[in-house]
Backbone of each chain as nested JSON, in Angstrom:
{
  "chains": [
    {"id": "A", "residues": [
      {"number": 1, "name": "MET", "atoms": {"N": [6.855, -40.571, 141.649], "CA": [6.454, -39.635, 140.504], "C": [5.213, -40.26, 139.643]}},
      {"number": 2, "name": "ASP", "atoms": {"N": [4.306, -39.461, 139.488], "CA": [3.145, -39.874, 138.727], "C": [3.304, -39.891, 137.258]}},
      {"number": 3, "name": "SER", "atoms": {"N": [2.509, -40.299, 136.485], "CA": [2.563, -40.31, 135.142], "C": [2.816, -38.954, 134.47]}},
      {"number": 4, "name": "LYS", "atoms": {"N": [1.966, -38.072, 134.896], "CA": [1.991, -36.698, 134.344], "C": [3.384, -36.132, 134.63]}},
      {"number": 5, "name": "ALA", "atoms": {"N": [4.007, -36.28, 135.746], "CA": [5.288, -35.605, 136.039], "C": [6.36, -36.227, 135.104]}},
      {"number": 6, "name": "VAL", "atoms": {"N": [6.295, -37.524, 134.921], "CA": [7.182, -38.159, 134.077], "C": [7.191, -37.737, 132.667]}},
      {"number": 7, "name": "LYS", "atoms": {"N": [5.911, -37.607, 132.249], "CA": [5.628, -37.126, 130.886], "C": [6.284, -35.728, 130.745]}},
      {"number": 8, "name": "ASP", "atoms": {"N": [5.938, -34.812, 131.527], "CA": [6.307, -33.5, 131.626], "C": [7.965, -33.365, 131.583]}},
      {"number": 9, "name": "ALA", "atoms": {"N": [8.526, -34.324, 132.386], "CA": [9.885, -34.129, 132.396], "C": [10.532, -34.581, 131.035]}},
      {"number": 10, "name": "VAL", "atoms": {"N": [9.92, -35.616, 130.424], "CA": [10.361, -36.04, 129.117], "C": [10.319, -34.862, 128.167]}},
      {"number": 11, "name": "PHE", "atoms": {"N": [9.031, -34.231, 128.104], "CA": [8.841, -33.212, 127.198], "C": [9.894, -32.004, 127.354]}},
      {"number": 12, "name": "GLN", "atoms": {"N": [10.105, -31.683, 128.623], "CA": [11.053, -30.664, 128.902], "C": [12.444, -30.941, 128.434]}},
      {"number": 13, "name": "GLN", "atoms": {"N": [12.816, -32.166, 128.781], "CA": [14.132, -32.619, 128.379], "C": [14.415, -32.675, 126.789]}},
      {"number": 14, "name": "VAL", "atoms": {"N": [13.465, -33.156, 126.154], "CA": [13.534, -33.235, 124.744], "C": [13.597, -31.776, 124.106]}},
      {"number": 15, "name": "VAL", "atoms": {"N": [12.755, -30.981, 124.533], "CA": [12.823, -29.612, 124.015], "C": [14.16, -28.977, 124.246]}},
      {"number": 16, "name": "ALA", "atoms": {"N": [14.605, -29.123, 125.528], "CA": [15.94, -28.481, 125.89], "C": [17.005, -28.951, 124.985]}},
      {"number": 17, "name": "GLU", "atoms": {"N": [17.131, -30.239, 124.789], "CA": [18.285, -30.876, 124.057], "C": [18.131, -30.398, 122.639]}},
      {"number": 18, "name": "SER", "atoms": {"N": [16.867, -30.471, 122.099], "CA": [16.768, -30.107, 120.723], "C": [16.992, -28.589, 120.422]}},
      {"number": 19, "name": "ASN", "atoms": {"N": [16.718, -27.717, 121.366], "CA": [17.059, -26.355, 121.258], "C": [18.626, -26.187, 121.165]}},
      {"number": 20, "name": "LEU", "atoms": {"N": [19.132, -26.841, 122.153], "CA": [20.629, -26.717, 122.413], "C": [21.398, -27.332, 121.084]}},
      {"number": 21, "name": "ALA", "atoms": {"N": [20.856, -28.399, 120.571], "CA": [21.53, -28.927, 119.264], "C": [21.328, -27.827, 118.111]}},
      {"number": 22, "name": "ASN", "atoms": {"N": [20.036, -27.348, 118.024], "CA": [19.862, -26.391, 116.991], "C": [20.854, -25.184, 117.225]}},
      {"number": 23, "name": "ALA", "atoms": {"N": [20.989, -24.726, 118.342], "CA": [21.866, -23.581, 118.603], "C": [23.375, -23.852, 118.342]}},
      {"number": 24, "name": "ARG", "atoms": {"N": [23.72, -25.008, 118.546], "CA": [25.131, -25.418, 118.317], "C": [25.354, -25.321, 116.817]}},
      {"number": 25, "name": "VAL", "atoms": {"N": [24.544, -25.918, 115.93], "CA": [24.676, -25.823, 114.544], "C": [24.734, -24.291, 114.093]}},
      {"number": 26, "name": "LEU", "atoms": {"N": [23.712, -23.518, 114.569], "CA": [23.749, -22.142, 114.145], "C": [25.05, -21.379, 114.486]}},
      {"number": 27, "name": "ILE", "atoms": {"N": [25.502, -21.588, 115.781], "CA": [26.735, -21.056, 116.147], "C": [27.969, -21.412, 115.158]}},
      {"number": 28, "name": "GLU", "atoms": {"N": [27.944, -22.678, 114.842], "CA": [28.99, -23.31, 113.981], "C": [28.973, -22.591, 112.539]}},
      {"number": 29, "name": "LYS", "atoms": {"N": [27.754, -22.391, 111.984], "CA": [27.5, -21.794, 110.81], "C": [27.825, -20.445, 110.665]}},
      {"number": 30, "name": "ILE", "atoms": {"N": [27.455, -19.691, 111.751], "CA": [27.759, -18.191, 111.928], "C": [29.23, -18.061, 111.938]}},
      {"number": 31, "name": "GLN", "atoms": {"N": [29.92, -18.831, 112.768], "CA": [31.367, -18.816, 112.996], "C": [32.04, -19.027, 111.547]}},
      {"number": 32, "name": "GLU", "atoms": {"N": [31.657, -20.075, 110.863], "CA": [32.363, -20.36, 109.547], "C": [32.144, -19.164, 108.579]}},
      {"number": 33, "name": "ASN", "atoms": {"N": [30.793, -18.869, 108.398], "CA": [30.459, -17.873, 107.335], "C": [31.016, -16.519, 107.641]}},
      {"number": 34, "name": "CYS", "atoms": {"N": [30.968, -16.094, 108.974], "CA": [31.432, -14.748, 109.372], "C": [33.025, -14.755, 109.451]}},
      {"number": 35, "name": "PHE", "atoms": {"N": [33.54, -15.703, 109.816], "CA": [35.056, -15.78, 109.764], "C": [35.415, -15.525, 108.223]}},
      {"number": 36, "name": "GLU", "atoms": {"N": [34.83, -16.276, 107.433], "CA": [35.142, -16.111, 105.925], "C": [34.989, -14.644, 105.448]}},
      {"number": 37, "name": "LYS", "atoms": {"N": [33.878, -13.98, 105.904], "CA": [33.519, -12.614, 105.497], "C": [34.334, -11.545, 105.993]}},
      {"number": 38, "name": "CYS", "atoms": {"N": [34.544, -11.814, 107.319], "CA": [35.151, -10.535, 108.138], "C": [36.665, -10.688, 108.362]}},
      {"number": 39, "name": "ILE", "atoms": {"N": [37.202, -11.745, 108.503], "CA": [38.554, -12.041, 108.775], "C": [39.285, -12.377, 107.424]}},
      {"number": 40, "name": "THR", "atoms": {"N": [39.488, -11.473, 106.526], "CA": [39.856, -11.802, 105.405], "C": [41.459, -12.051, 105.315]}},
      {"number": 41, "name": "LYS", "atoms": {"N": [42.097, -11.261, 106.219], "CA": [43.501, -11.422, 106.297], "C": [43.785, -11.441, 107.8]}},
      {"number": 42, "name": "PRO", "atoms": {"N": [43.998, -12.724, 108.42], "CA": [44.111, -12.552, 109.913], "C": [45.407, -12.01, 110.273]}},
      {"number": 43, "name": "GLY", "atoms": {"N": [45.278, -10.946, 111.226], "CA": [46.386, -10.11, 111.645], "C": [46.775, -10.602, 113.028]}},
      {"number": 44, "name": "GLY", "atoms": {"N": [47.648, -9.765, 113.709], "CA": [48.186, -10.167, 114.982], "C": [47.049, -9.949, 116.094]}},
      {"number": 45, "name": "SER", "atoms": {"N": [46.107, -9.165, 115.74], "CA": [44.937, -9.058, 116.782], "C": [43.741, -8.677, 115.952]}},
      {"number": 46, "name": "ILE", "atoms": {"N": [42.545, -8.874, 116.567], "CA": [41.326, -8.664, 115.908], "C": [41.203, -7.017, 115.816]}},
      {"number": 47, "name": "SER", "atoms": {"N": [40.836, -6.537, 114.651], "CA": [40.751, -5.167, 114.417], "C": [39.343, -4.622, 114.765]}},
      {"number": 48, "name": "SER", "atoms": {"N": [39.15, -3.356, 115.011], "CA": [37.68, -2.851, 115.264], "C": [36.862, -3.039, 114.13]}},
      {"number": 49, "name": "GLY", "atoms": {"N": [37.453, -2.921, 112.893], "CA": [36.723, -3.141, 111.676], "C": [36.214, -4.494, 111.571]}},
      {"number": 50, "name": "GLU", "atoms": {"N": [37.052, -5.486, 111.827], "CA": [36.62, -6.897, 111.92], "C": [35.679, -7.16, 112.862]}},
      {"number": 51, "name": "GLN", "atoms": {"N": [35.693, -6.495, 113.972], "CA": [34.702, -6.728, 115.115], "C": [33.427, -6.318, 114.671]}},
      {"number": 52, "name": "SER", "atoms": {"N": [33.361, -4.968, 114.043], "CA": [31.943, -4.497, 113.753], "C": [31.536, -5.338, 112.662]}},
      {"number": 53, "name": "CYS", "atoms": {"N": [32.358, -5.782, 111.673], "CA": [31.915, -6.776, 110.442], "C": [31.263, -7.886, 111.1]}},
      {"number": 54, "name": "ALA", "atoms": {"N": [31.978, -8.516, 112.173], "CA": [31.519, -9.775, 112.742], "C": [30.129, -9.61, 113.379]}},
      {"number": 55, "name": "THR", "atoms": {"N": [29.894, -8.495, 114.129], "CA": [28.846, -8.295, 114.817], "C": [27.619, -8.173, 113.856]}},
      {"number": 56, "name": "ALA", "atoms": {"N": [27.878, -7.37, 112.66], "CA": [26.687, -7.167, 111.732], "C": [26.42, -8.456, 110.926]}},
      {"number": 57, "name": "CYS", "atoms": {"N": [27.446, -9.249, 110.779], "CA": [27.352, -10.473, 110.121], "C": [26.623, -11.497, 110.816]}},
      {"number": 58, "name": "MET", "atoms": {"N": [26.76, -11.409, 112.206], "CA": [26.061, -12.426, 113.0], "C": [24.569, -12.146, 112.974]}},
      {"number": 59, "name": "GLU", "atoms": {"N": [24.305, -10.862, 113.099], "CA": [22.884, -10.377, 113.093], "C": [22.214, -10.734, 111.716]}},
      {"number": 60, "name": "LYS", "atoms": {"N": [22.973, -10.456, 110.712], "CA": [22.536, -10.744, 109.366], "C": [22.269, -12.175, 109.076]}},
      {"number": 61, "name": "TYR", "atoms": {"N": [23.186, -12.986, 109.585], "CA": [23.15, -14.428, 109.286], "C": [21.777, -15.012, 110.116]}},
      {"number": 62, "name": "MET", "atoms": {"N": [21.559, -14.535, 111.262], "CA": [20.245, -14.919, 111.908], "C": [19.046, -14.459, 111.324]}},
      {"number": 63, "name": "ASN", "atoms": {"N": [19.157, -13.18, 110.847], "CA": [17.916, -12.67, 109.958], "C": [17.796, -13.574, 108.727]}},
      {"number": 64, "name": "ALA", "atoms": {"N": [18.844, -13.935, 108.115], "CA": [18.779, -14.824, 106.881], "C": [18.168, -16.109, 107.322]}},
      {"number": 65, "name": "TRP", "atoms": {"N": [18.629, -16.674, 108.387], "CA": [17.95, -17.959, 108.801], "C": [16.64, -17.984, 109.043]}},
      {"number": 66, "name": "ASN", "atoms": {"N": [16.116, -16.905, 109.695], "CA": [14.788, -16.678, 109.862], "C": [13.893, -16.627, 108.715]}},
      {"number": 67, "name": "HIS", "atoms": {"N": [14.456, -15.817, 107.776], "CA": [13.871, -15.575, 106.523], "C": [13.666, -16.89, 105.679]}},
      {"number": 68, "name": "VAL", "atoms": {"N": [14.794, -17.608, 105.705], "CA": [14.874, -18.762, 104.836], "C": [13.96, -19.883, 105.498]}},
      {"number": 69, "name": "ASN", "atoms": {"N": [13.8, -19.828, 106.816], "CA": [12.925, -20.754, 107.459], "C": [11.491, -20.584, 107.188]}},
      {"number": 70, "name": "SER", "atoms": {"N": [11.117, -19.215, 107.22], "CA": [9.64, -19.05, 106.814], "C": [9.409, -19.214, 105.385]}},
      {"number": 71, "name": "ALA", "atoms": {"N": [10.385, -19.002, 104.64], "CA": [10.129, -19.258, 103.072], "C": [10.094, -20.754, 102.915]}},
      {"number": 72, "name": "TYR", "atoms": {"N": [10.825, -21.628, 103.585], "CA": [10.86, -22.962, 103.545], "C": [9.622, -23.477, 104.013]}},
      {"number": 73, "name": "ILE", "atoms": {"N": [9.086, -23.138, 105.175], "CA": [7.857, -23.658, 105.689], "C": [6.66, -23.402, 104.74]}},
      {"number": 74, "name": "THR", "atoms": {"N": [6.588, -22.075, 104.226], "CA": [5.645, -21.773, 103.386], "C": [5.589, -22.702, 102.044]}},
      {"number": 75, "name": "ARG", "atoms": {"N": [6.76, -22.925, 101.502], "CA": [6.845, -23.836, 100.374], "C": [6.497, -25.229, 100.749]}},
      {"number": 76, "name": "ALA", "atoms": {"N": [6.954, -25.603, 101.76], "CA": [6.705, -27.031, 102.196], "C": [5.163, -27.287, 102.319]}},
      {"number": 77, "name": "ARG", "atoms": {"N": [4.542, -26.248, 102.954], "CA": [3.116, -26.302, 103.203], "C": [2.491, -26.38, 101.849]}},
      {"number": 78, "name": "GLN", "atoms": {"N": [2.855, -25.794, 100.841], "CA": [2.274, -25.684, 99.298], "C": [2.428, -27.066, 98.759]}},
      {"number": 79, "name": "GLU", "atoms": {"N": [3.675, -27.63, 99.054], "CA": [3.863, -28.939, 98.467], "C": [2.942, -29.963, 99.023]}},
      {"number": 80, "name": "GLY", "atoms": {"N": [2.588, -29.8, 100.304], "CA": [1.819, -30.78, 101.046], "C": [2.742, -31.75, 101.674]}},
      {"number": 81, "name": "ALA", "atoms": {"N": [2.177, -32.465, 102.576], "CA": [3.109, -33.162, 103.282], "C": [3.637, -34.584, 102.552]}},
      {"number": 82, "name": "GLY", "atoms": {"N": [2.966, -34.845, 101.528], "CA": [3.412, -36.032, 100.732], "C": [4.764, -35.92, 99.984]}},
      {"number": 83, "name": "THR", "atoms": {"N": [5.133, -34.616, 99.502], "CA": [6.438, -34.62, 98.904], "C": [7.526, -34.114, 99.772]}},
      {"number": 84, "name": "GLN", "atoms": {"N": [8.553, -34.724, 99.73], "CA": [9.691, -34.288, 100.603], "C": [11.055, -34.554, 99.761]}}
    ]},
    {"id": "B", "residues": [
      {"number": 1, "name": "MET", "atoms": {"N": [26.199, -35.523, 123.074], "CA": [25.487, -35.739, 124.433], "C": [25.17, -37.132, 124.628]}},
      {"number": 2, "name": "SER", "atoms": {"N": [25.716, -37.693, 125.713], "CA": [25.601, -39.058, 125.94], "C": [24.313, -39.379, 126.689]}},
      {"number": 3, "name": "LEU", "atoms": {"N": [23.626, -40.369, 126.183], "CA": [22.174, -40.712, 126.74], "C": [22.393, -41.174, 128.217]}},
      {"number": 4, "name": "SER", "atoms": {"N": [23.643, -41.871, 128.467], "CA": [23.703, -42.513, 129.686], "C": [23.78, -41.476, 130.796]}},
      {"number": 5, "name": "GLN", "atoms": {"N": [23.883, -40.295, 130.553], "CA": [23.916, -39.179, 131.619], "C": [22.82, -38.205, 131.343]}},
      {"number": 6, "name": "SER", "atoms": {"N": [21.709, -38.653, 130.683], "CA": [20.534, -37.85, 130.67], "C": [19.785, -37.679, 132.052]}},
      {"number": 7, "name": "PRO", "atoms": {"N": [19.425, -36.57, 132.22], "CA": [18.593, -36.394, 133.508], "C": [17.314, -37.197, 133.449]}},
      {"number": 8, "name": "LEU", "atoms": {"N": [17.128, -37.815, 132.367], "CA": [15.727, -38.676, 132.397], "C": [16.172, -40.053, 133.005]}},
      {"number": 9, "name": "ASP", "atoms": {"N": [17.37, -40.273, 133.361], "CA": [17.782, -41.675, 133.833], "C": [16.92, -42.068, 135.12]}},
      {"number": 10, "name": "GLY", "atoms": {"N": [16.745, -41.036, 136.015], "CA": [16.066, -41.389, 137.195], "C": [14.495, -41.431, 137.154]}},
      {"number": 11, "name": "LEU", "atoms": {"N": [13.963, -41.264, 135.864], "CA": [12.644, -41.31, 135.754], "C": [12.138, -42.826, 135.565]}},
      {"number": 12, "name": "ASN", "atoms": {"N": [11.054, -43.064, 136.387], "CA": [10.435, -44.312, 136.204], "C": [9.422, -44.376, 135.094]}},
      {"number": 13, "name": "LEU", "atoms": {"N": [9.739, -44.948, 133.881], "CA": [9.002, -44.768, 132.767], "C": [7.837, -45.785, 132.751]}},
      {"number": 14, "name": "GLU", "atoms": {"N": [7.951, -46.817, 133.78], "CA": [6.945, -47.663, 133.972], "C": [5.575, -47.049, 134.397]}},
      {"number": 15, "name": "SER", "atoms": {"N": [5.875, -45.904, 135.119], "CA": [4.652, -45.32, 135.732], "C": [3.732, -44.533, 134.82]}},
      {"number": 16, "name": "LEU", "atoms": {"N": [4.233, -44.404, 133.395], "CA": [3.409, -43.831, 132.381], "C": [2.196, -44.48, 132.055]}},
      {"number": 17, "name": "ASN", "atoms": {"N": [1.048, -43.841, 132.151], "CA": [-0.11, -44.586, 131.757], "C": [-0.244, -44.593, 130.212]}},
      {"number": 18, "name": "ASP", "atoms": {"N": [-1.199, -45.282, 129.566], "CA": [-1.373, -45.429, 128.16], "C": [-1.468, -43.998, 127.429]}},
      {"number": 19, "name": "GLN", "atoms": {"N": [-2.36, -43.284, 128.054], "CA": [-2.621, -41.95, 127.397], "C": [-1.453, -41.045, 127.38]}},
      {"number": 20, "name": "ASP", "atoms": {"N": [-0.601, -40.948, 128.435], "CA": [0.641, -40.236, 128.403], "C": [1.616, -40.744, 127.367]}},
      {"number": 21, "name": "LYS", "atoms": {"N": [1.637, -42.135, 127.4], "CA": [2.576, -42.757, 126.379], "C": [2.268, -42.243, 124.936]}},
      {"number": 22, "name": "ALA", "atoms": {"N": [0.941, -42.283, 124.808], "CA": [0.42, -41.877, 123.273], "C": [0.892, -40.352, 123.066]}},
      {"number": 23, "name": "GLU", "atoms": {"N": [0.65, -39.507, 124.131], "CA": [0.981, -38.225, 124.071], "C": [2.413, -37.935, 123.787]}},
      {"number": 24, "name": "ILE", "atoms": {"N": [3.235, -38.799, 124.338], "CA": [4.704, -38.698, 124.235], "C": [5.062, -39.168, 122.85]}},
      {"number": 25, "name": "ARG", "atoms": {"N": [4.471, -40.096, 122.324], "CA": [4.773, -40.423, 120.862], "C": [4.389, -39.407, 119.964]}},
      {"number": 26, "name": "GLN", "atoms": {"N": [3.294, -38.87, 120.22], "CA": [2.873, -37.728, 119.4], "C": [3.809, -36.539, 119.458]}},
      {"number": 27, "name": "PHE", "atoms": {"N": [4.25, -36.274, 120.656], "CA": [5.195, -35.149, 120.788], "C": [6.485, -35.419, 120.228]}},
      {"number": 28, "name": "LEU", "atoms": {"N": [6.995, -36.597, 120.26], "CA": [8.227, -36.957, 119.746], "C": [8.171, -36.903, 118.12]}},
      {"number": 29, "name": "ASN", "atoms": {"N": [7.029, -37.237, 117.498], "CA": [6.87, -37.054, 116.062], "C": [6.923, -35.581, 115.702]}},
      {"number": 30, "name": "LYS", "atoms": {"N": [6.382, -34.829, 116.498], "CA": [6.273, -33.327, 116.24], "C": [7.669, -32.78, 116.257]}},
      {"number": 31, "name": "GLN", "atoms": {"N": [8.326, -33.13, 117.358], "CA": [9.736, -32.577, 117.689], "C": [10.652, -33.058, 116.554]}},
      {"number": 32, "name": "GLN", "atoms": {"N": [10.441, -34.335, 116.032], "CA": [11.285, -34.68, 114.991], "C": [11.097, -33.908, 113.724]}},
      {"number": 33, "name": "GLN", "atoms": {"N": [9.91, -33.633, 113.43], "CA": [9.632, -32.766, 112.337], "C": [10.117, -31.467, 112.363]}},
      {"number": 34, "name": "ARG", "atoms": {"N": [10.079, -30.973, 113.604], "CA": [10.624, -29.705, 113.804], "C": [12.202, -29.61, 113.596]}},
      {"number": 35, "name": "SER", "atoms": {"N": [12.836, -30.669, 114.16], "CA": [14.278, -30.87, 114.007], "C": [14.62, -30.969, 112.463]}},
      {"number": 36, "name": "GLN", "atoms": {"N": [13.911, -31.751, 111.65], "CA": [14.156, -31.816, 110.299], "C": [14.02, -30.467, 109.534]}},
      {"number": 37, "name": "ILE", "atoms": {"N": [12.894, -29.676, 109.913], "CA": [12.77, -28.465, 109.293], "C": [14.036, -27.552, 109.59]}},
      {"number": 38, "name": "GLN", "atoms": {"N": [14.525, -27.558, 110.935], "CA": [15.59, -26.776, 111.368], "C": [16.923, -27.284, 110.608]}},
      {"number": 39, "name": "ALA", "atoms": {"N": [17.071, -28.43, 110.465], "CA": [18.322, -29.002, 109.738], "C": [18.281, -28.482, 108.326]}},
      {"number": 40, "name": "GLN", "atoms": {"N": [17.034, -28.658, 107.667], "CA": [16.906, -28.107, 106.294], "C": [17.246, -26.703, 106.192]}},
      {"number": 41, "name": "THR", "atoms": {"N": [16.706, -25.83, 107.044], "CA": [16.827, -24.503, 107.141], "C": [18.356, -24.088, 107.359]}},
      {"number": 42, "name": "HIS", "atoms": {"N": [19.037, -24.957, 108.017], "CA": [20.518, -24.61, 108.117], "C": [21.187, -24.872, 106.933]}},
      {"number": 43, "name": "GLN", "atoms": {"N": [20.779, -25.976, 106.09], "CA": [21.497, -26.285, 104.85], "C": [21.146, -25.061, 103.871]}},
      {"number": 44, "name": "LEU", "atoms": {"N": [19.795, -24.797, 103.785], "CA": [19.449, -23.794, 102.837], "C": [20.043, -22.273, 103.192]}},
      {"number": 45, "name": "THR", "atoms": {"N": [20.086, -21.992, 104.513], "CA": [20.662, -20.763, 104.712], "C": [22.224, -20.631, 104.343]}},
      {"number": 46, "name": "GLN", "atoms": {"N": [22.87, -21.803, 104.48], "CA": [24.28, -21.854, 104.101], "C": [24.402, -21.603, 102.542]}},
      {"number": 47, "name": "VAL", "atoms": {"N": [23.527, -22.356, 101.738], "CA": [23.48, -22.217, 100.266], "C": [23.109, -20.835, 99.924]}},
      {"number": 48, "name": "CYS", "atoms": {"N": [22.007, -20.295, 100.494], "CA": [21.437, -19.068, 100.048], "C": [22.236, -17.876, 100.462]}},
      {"number": 49, "name": "TRP", "atoms": {"N": [22.887, -18.049, 101.551], "CA": [23.8, -17.008, 102.068], "C": [24.826, -16.68, 101.207]}},
      {"number": 50, "name": "THR", "atoms": {"N": [25.547, -17.777, 100.689], "CA": [26.582, -17.681, 99.72], "C": [26.115, -16.987, 98.37]}},
      {"number": 51, "name": "LYS", "atoms": {"N": [24.947, -17.291, 97.952], "CA": [24.27, -16.805, 96.716], "C": [23.889, -15.436, 96.83]}},
      {"number": 52, "name": "CYS", "atoms": {"N": [23.267, -15.035, 97.92], "CA": [22.42, -13.804, 98.023], "C": [23.221, -12.676, 98.923]}},
      {"number": 53, "name": "VAL", "atoms": {"N": [24.24, -12.966, 99.702], "CA": [24.96, -12.07, 100.38], "C": [26.467, -12.241, 100.044]}},
      {"number": 54, "name": "PRO", "atoms": {"N": [26.81, -11.891, 98.88], "CA": [28.211, -12.212, 98.271], "C": [29.217, -11.264, 98.691]}},
      {"number": 55, "name": "GLY", "atoms": {"N": [28.893, -10.041, 98.892], "CA": [29.737, -8.928, 99.152], "C": [30.244, -8.632, 100.614]}},
      {"number": 56, "name": "ALA", "atoms": {"N": [30.666, -7.654, 101.005], "CA": [31.087, -7.269, 102.338], "C": [29.729, -6.96, 103.036]}},
      {"number": 57, "name": "VAL", "atoms": {"N": [29.691, -7.395, 104.398], "CA": [28.418, -7.11, 105.29], "C": [28.415, -5.702, 105.666]}},
      {"number": 58, "name": "LYS", "atoms": {"N": [27.506, -4.852, 105.305], "CA": [27.419, -3.392, 105.632], "C": [26.514, -3.401, 106.848]}},
      {"number": 59, "name": "SER", "atoms": {"N": [25.593, -4.071, 107.005], "CA": [24.65, -3.891, 107.94], "C": [23.955, -5.276, 108.503]}},
      {"number": 60, "name": "GLY", "atoms": {"N": [23.635, -5.324, 109.712], "CA": [22.92, -6.6, 110.328], "C": [21.618, -6.85, 109.768]}},
      {"number": 61, "name": "LYS", "atoms": {"N": [20.985, -5.868, 109.184], "CA": [19.615, -6.099, 108.559], "C": [19.861, -6.518, 107.146]}},
      {"number": 62, "name": "LEU", "atoms": {"N": [18.754, -7.348, 106.764], "CA": [18.695, -7.66, 105.393], "C": [18.03, -6.559, 104.59]}},
      {"number": 63, "name": "ASP", "atoms": {"N": [18.618, -6.175, 103.456], "CA": [17.817, -5.132, 102.619], "C": [16.806, -5.97, 101.614]}},
      {"number": 64, "name": "LYS", "atoms": {"N": [15.959, -5.149, 100.98], "CA": [14.822, -5.717, 100.106], "C": [15.462, -6.822, 99.04]}},
      {"number": 65, "name": "THR", "atoms": {"N": [16.48, -6.347, 98.475], "CA": [17.068, -7.228, 97.38], "C": [17.495, -8.571, 98.126]}},
      {"number": 66, "name": "GLU", "atoms": {"N": [18.046, -8.518, 99.09], "CA": [18.514, -9.758, 99.769], "C": [17.576, -10.68, 100.201]}},
      {"number": 67, "name": "GLU", "atoms": {"N": [16.371, -9.972, 100.709], "CA": [15.249, -10.767, 101.199], "C": [14.531, -11.372, 100.019]}},
      {"number": 68, "name": "THR", "atoms": {"N": [14.385, -10.698, 98.96], "CA": [13.83, -11.332, 97.78], "C": [14.749, -12.605, 97.211]}},
      {"number": 69, "name": "CYS", "atoms": {"N": [15.943, -12.258, 97.18], "CA": [17.007, -13.293, 96.724], "C": [16.89, -14.556, 97.647]}},
      {"number": 70, "name": "LEU", "atoms": {"N": [16.85, -14.311, 98.955], "CA": [16.765, -15.541, 99.933], "C": [15.502, -16.439, 99.603]}},
      {"number": 71, "name": "ALA", "atoms": {"N": [14.242, -15.65, 99.433], "CA": [13.166, -16.386, 99.317], "C": [13.097, -17.04, 97.945]}},
      {"number": 72, "name": "ASN", "atoms": {"N": [13.612, -16.368, 96.859], "CA": [13.751, -17.098, 95.496], "C": [14.759, -18.237, 95.621]}},
      {"number": 73, "name": "CYS", "atoms": {"N": [15.799, -17.989, 96.246], "CA": [16.757, -19.191, 96.565], "C": [16.175, -20.326, 97.013]}},
      {"number": 74, "name": "VAL", "atoms": {"N": [15.405, -20.205, 98.029], "CA": [14.704, -21.344, 98.69], "C": [13.906, -21.988, 97.595]}},
      {"number": 75, "name": "ASN", "atoms": {"N": [12.908, -21.19, 96.987], "CA": [11.917, -21.853, 96.128], "C": [12.675, -22.48, 94.95]}},
      {"number": 76, "name": "ARG", "atoms": {"N": [13.688, -21.825, 94.366], "CA": [14.335, -22.566, 93.28], "C": [15.103, -23.787, 93.729]}},
      {"number": 77, "name": "PHE", "atoms": {"N": [15.581, -23.822, 94.829], "CA": [16.358, -25.006, 95.428], "C": [15.408, -26.115, 95.479]}},
      {"number": 78, "name": "MET", "atoms": {"N": [14.069, -25.815, 96.054], "CA": [13.069, -26.764, 96.109], "C": [12.643, -27.289, 94.621]}},
      {"number": 79, "name": "ASP", "atoms": {"N": [12.472, -26.408, 93.784], "CA": [12.149, -26.782, 92.361], "C": [13.099, -27.832, 91.866]}},
      {"number": 80, "name": "LEU", "atoms": {"N": [14.35, -27.502, 92.051], "CA": [15.386, -28.325, 91.56], "C": [15.482, -29.649, 92.255]}},
      {"number": 81, "name": "ASN", "atoms": {"N": [15.049, -29.568, 93.38], "CA": [14.893, -30.893, 94.201], "C": [13.924, -31.814, 93.595]}},
      {"number": 82, "name": "LEU", "atoms": {"N": [12.69, -31.133, 93.246], "CA": [11.629, -31.997, 92.758], "C": [11.967, -32.33, 91.281]}},
      {"number": 83, "name": "LEU", "atoms": {"N": [12.636, -31.543, 90.469], "CA": [13.15, -31.774, 89.272], "C": [14.172, -33.012, 89.152]}},
      {"number": 84, "name": "THR", "atoms": {"N": [14.981, -32.976, 90.131], "CA": [15.889, -34.148, 90.179], "C": [15.4, -35.401, 90.427]}},
      {"number": 85, "name": "VAL", "atoms": {"N": [14.416, -35.394, 91.398], "CA": [13.642, -36.539, 91.564], "C": [12.914, -37.166, 90.41]}},
      {"number": 86, "name": "LYS", "atoms": {"N": [12.197, -36.124, 89.717], "CA": [11.526, -36.538, 88.493], "C": [12.593, -37.165, 87.563]}},
      {"number": 87, "name": "HIS", "atoms": {"N": [13.637, -36.468, 87.327], "CA": [14.59, -36.88, 86.437], "C": [15.101, -38.316, 86.664]}},
      {"number": 88, "name": "LEU", "atoms": {"N": [15.382, -38.628, 87.884], "CA": [15.784, -39.932, 88.341], "C": [14.704, -40.948, 87.969]}},
      {"number": 89, "name": "GLN", "atoms": {"N": [13.419, -40.505, 88.347], "CA": [12.357, -41.515, 87.996], "C": [12.228, -41.776, 86.538]}},
      {"number": 90, "name": "ASN", "atoms": {"N": [12.46, -40.838, 85.673], "CA": [12.462, -40.975, 84.279], "C": [13.639, -41.953, 83.809]}},
      {"number": 91, "name": "MET", "atoms": {"N": [14.778, -41.613, 84.485], "CA": [15.96, -42.487, 84.062], "C": [15.634, -44.02, 84.339]}},
      {"number": 92, "name": "ARG", "atoms": {"N": [15.0, -44.239, 85.445], "CA": [14.67, -45.688, 85.894], "C": [13.681, -46.364, 85.087]}},
      {"number": 93, "name": "SER", "atoms": {"N": [12.716, -45.498, 84.5], "CA": [11.577, -46.174, 83.714], "C": [12.004, -46.256, 82.313]}},
      {"number": 94, "name": "ASN", "atoms": {"N": [13.17, -45.55, 81.794], "CA": [13.599, -45.825, 80.493], "C": [14.609, -47.125, 80.268]}}
    ]}
  ]
}
């Protein structure tokens, strides 16, 4: 394997693991927050109301994540790289 | 995820030339920054979700009020962050 092939493999692997780690945290957060919101009184089985709440909640949480992400990036850029 | 089972194990890192090594370093710095931003976003989303989406979820879309609240929440959180650091600095110099 030449240098470029090794480098590309490293890039690819790092991106894949980083994306996986990010997705794991997101899933965990969605699970916690949407369980809290939608399964207020756990019954013997999941109701259709709970299911549609959960679906809407998942979508909403991801929208909120994207919105927060861009607001944060905008703010961080304004602050400049020096302040963290 | 254990590093001992990483698919990178079979790679011969010795074969990297200096330019590619430098590129990898640069790439890793960027990725680390990206990860930090994502981690901060997870934390902020958690905090601001609780504040800005308090009631029952009616729709998967964010309404205008929620969007404004989320952006304000991020900015006020950052304000408080700066304020805290400043306050601690003042405490130290007094």
